[in-house]
C-alpha positions in Angstrom: 0.0 0.0 0.0 1.3 3.4 -0.9 1.4 6.4 1.3 -1.3 8.1 -0.8 -3.6 5.1 -0.5 -3.2 5.0 3.2 -4.0 8.7 3.6 -7.0 8.1 1.3 -8.3 5.3 3.6 -7.9 7.5 6.6 -9.8 10.4 5.0 -12.7 8.1 3.8 -12.9 6.5 7.2 -13.0 9.8 9.0 -15.7 11.0 6.7 -17.8 7.9 7.3 -17.1 8.0 11.0 -17.7 11.7 11.8 -19.5 13.4 8.9 -22.4 11.1 8.1 -25.8 10.6 9.6 -26.8 7.6 7.5 -28.3 4.6 9.2 -28.2 1.3 7.3 -29.9 -1.7 8.7 -27.4 -4.4 9.6 -24.3 -2.2 9.0 -22.8 0.3 11.3 -21.3 3.1 9.1 -19.4 4.4 12.1 -17.7 1.0 12.6 -16.9 0.8 8.9 -15.3 4.2 9.1 -13.3 3.3 12.2 -12.0 0.1 10.4 -11.0 2.1 7.4 -9.1 4.6 9.6 -7.3 1.8 11.4 -6.4 0.1 8.1 -5.1 3.4 6.8 -2.9 4.0 9.8 -1.5 0.5 9.7 -0.8 1.0 5.9 0.9 4.3 6.6 3.2 2.9 9.2 4.1 -0.1 6.9 4.7 2.3 4.0 7.1 4.4 6.1 8.8 1.2 7.3 9.2 0.0 3.7 10.5 3.4 2.5 13.1 3.4 5.3 14.3 -0.1 4.4 14.6 0.7 0.7 16.3 4.1 1.2 18.9 2.4 3.5 19.6 -0.1 0.7 20.2 2.6 -1.9 22.5 4.6 0.5 24.5 1.5 1.3 24.9 0.6 -2.4 26.2 4.1 -3.2 28.5 4.2 -0.3 30.2 0.8 -0.9 32.5 0.6 -3.9 32.5 -2.6 -6.0 35.1 -5.2 -4.8 37.2 -4.7 -7.9 37.9 -1.1 -7.1 38.8 -1.7 -3.4 41.6 -4.2 -4.1 44.9 -2.3 -3.9 47.2 -2.6 -6.8 50.5 -4.4 -6.1 53.6 -2.7 -7.4 56.9 -4.4 -7.6 60.2 -2.6 -7.7 62.1 -3.6 -10.8 65.8 -3.0 -10.4 67.3 -0.8 -13.1 69.4 -2.5 -15.8 72.9 -1.2 -16.4 
């Protein structure tokens, strides 16, 4: 779930919970709104957690050079020929 979808669920849930006076037989609109808000908050937390994990991977990949570049080049001293 993306951050935008989670915020959308929170907004729709808040509208159903606090801004409607509709009464449907067998369904509590207030409870549906509360469930949507809870699902939105959980989705928002999971989205932030996922973003933190992926941004850490990108930073780590940029900071660490490939193994070929980290190996020091050996130089041998060649005695001069006279």
